[in-house]
C-alpha positions, -999 to +999 in steps of 0.1 A: -010-052+082+026-041+099+039-057+064+019-042+044+030-007+058+064-015+050+060-029+017+040+004+006+064+029+024+091+014+003+073+014-027+063+052-019+095+061-017+100+050-056+068+057-068+043+089-062+012+077-080-016+063-058-034+045-082+001+020-086+004+024-052-027+011-045-027-017-072+007-026-059-007-032-025-037-055-036-011-073-056+011-079-023-018-089-001-029-115-030+005-128-029+007-127+006-024-145+010-039-121+031-076-115+029-080-081+016-096-052+036-123-029+023-109-002-005-110+023+018-088+012+042-062+001+014-063+038+006-057+051+037-032+031+042-014+040+004-016+082+016-005+073+049+022+059+029+029+086+005+027+112+034+055+092+055+076+090+022+078+130+017 
């Protein structure tokens, strides 16, 4: 999940929309062939990346 965190941080520097970041995270996990964690976990990682990007 470290790769997802790095991916989200890079995208959060460009975009602030949580919905967009969530969608990008899901697409990243699918392309990386990773079993997607529950939506709550993805939302928490998106929120964390947005906080770090500020």
